[in-house]
C-alpha positions in Angstrom: 102.5 82.4 87.1 102.1 79.8 84.1 102.0 76.3 85.8 103.2 75.3 82.4 106.8 77.7 82.5 108.8 74.9 84.0 108.4 73.0 81.5 108.5 75.7 78.6 112.3 75.9 80.7 112.8 72.4 80.4 112.1 72.6 76.1 114.5 75.9 75.8 116.8 74.5 77.2 117.1 71.7 75.8 117.8 73.9 72.0 121.3 74.8 74.0 119.7 78.1 75.2 119.6 80.2 78.0 117.1 81.7 80.2 115.9 84.9 81.7 113.1 84.2 84.0 110.6 88.1 85.1 108.9 87.6 88.2 107.1 90.0 90.4 108.3 87.3 93.3 104.6 85.5 93.8 105.6 81.8 92.9 109.0 81.7 95.1 108.8 78.2 95.2 108.7 77.8 91.2 112.0 79.9 91.1 114.1 77.5 93.4 112.4 74.4 90.4 113.0 76.8 87.0 116.6 76.2 86.3 117.1 79.4 85.0 120.2 81.2 84.1 119.3 85.0 84.6 116.1 86.1 87.0 114.6 89.4 86.9 112.5 90.5 89.9 110.6 93.4 90.0 110.1 94.9 93.7 106.8 97.0 93.6 107.1 99.6 96.8 108.3 98.9 99.9 106.9 95.9 101.6 104.6 98.2 104.2 103.2 99.8 101.3 102.2 96.7 98.7 98.9 96.5 99.3 98.9 99.7 97.1 99.6 97.4 94.2 98.1 94.2 94.9 94.6 92.9 94.4 92.1 94.0 96.6 91.3 90.7 97.2 94.7 89.2 97.9 96.4 88.4 100.9 98.8 91.3 101.7 101.0 89.3 104.4 101.3 86.3 102.4 101.9 88.2 99.1 104.6 90.0 101.1 106.4 86.8 102.6 106.1 85.9 99.1 107.6 89.0 97.6 110.7 88.3 100.4 110.9 84.5 99.8 111.6 85.3 96.2 114.2 87.9 97.6 116.2 85.8 99.5 115.9 82.2 97.2 117.5 84.5 94.4 120.2 86.3 96.4 121.1 82.7 97.9 121.2 81.1 94.2 124.0 82.3 93.3 122.7 82.9 89.4 122.6 86.4 88.2 120.2 88.4 88.8 118.8 91.6 88.6 116.0 93.4 91.0 114.2 96.6 89.3 111.6 99.2 90.2 109.8 101.1 88.1 109.8 104.5 90.3 105.9 105.8 89.9 105.1 108.8 91.9 102.3 108.0 94.9 103.7 104.1 94.3 107.2 104.1 95.1 109.4 107.0 96.3 113.3 107.6 97.6 112.1 106.7 101.3 111.0 103.6 100.3 113.9 102.3 99.5 114.8 102.8 103.0 112.9 99.3 103.7 113.6 97.6 100.8 117.7 98.4 100.6 118.4 95.7 103.5 116.1 93.1 101.5 118.9 93.0 98.3 122.2 93.6 99.8 124.1 91.3 97.7 122.0 92.2 94.9 123.9 91.7 91.4 122.2 94.6 90.6 119.7 96.9 90.4 117.4 99.3 87.5 115.6 101.8 88.5 112.9 103.5 85.7 112.2 106.2 85.4 108.2 106.3 85.1 106.6 107.4 81.4 103.0 108.5 81.6 100.5 107.9 78.5 99.8 104.6 77.7 98.3 102.5 81.0 96.6 100.1 81.9 95.3 102.0 84.6 94.2 105.4 83.2 94.8 107.8 86.6 98.2 107.3 85.9 98.6 108.5 81.9 98.9 112.1 82.9 100.8 111.7 86.5 103.9 113.8 86.0 107.1 111.7 87.0 109.6 112.1 89.4 113.0 114.3 88.1 116.0 113.1 87.3 118.1 114.4 90.5 115.0 112.3 92.6 116.2 109.3 90.3 120.1 109.8 90.7 119.4 110.0 94.6 118.2 107.2 94.5 121.1 105.5 93.2 123.1 106.3 95.3 121.2 105.3 98.2 121.7 101.9 96.2 125.3 102.4 96.2 125.4 103.2 99.1 124.6 99.6 100.3 126.9 98.1 98.0 124.6 97.7 95.4 125.6 98.4 92.1 122.8 100.4 90.0 121.7 101.5 86.1 118.8 104.1 85.6 116.1 103.5 82.9 115.9 107.2 82.0 111.9 108.3 82.1 112.6 110.5 78.7 110.6 109.8 75.7 113.7 110.9 73.1 
């Protein structure tokens, strides 16, 4: 997102340190130039539902194309990576993975995070009831069935 990201990565590498690049996939052209040692990319929901998570002024088709292009570039890069989704009810559900899974086949790993209500940027989510554990484990089983290694970050606070 920030234009100075590439020069910052170069500076960090000059110190002999590895770099993990977190992305939402909005700037695929920067991924290939980045020289990052690890990628972590958020996939918010099914591509057909991305309008619900984008700025109202966004070009939805172009934005989704960039997300898909970023996924392809990461998969082809040979660089270790992880795709991840926070399971927010109303934004993403297990059925959305029928659309996501074909795009992420061959991924190093996938992280499913349980949603935690409370202090959220959008107060509409502050009291939202998170999915129960069975939804997360069922979604993980879908990914595992496609040969993708899955980790679950449970939504429990304790």
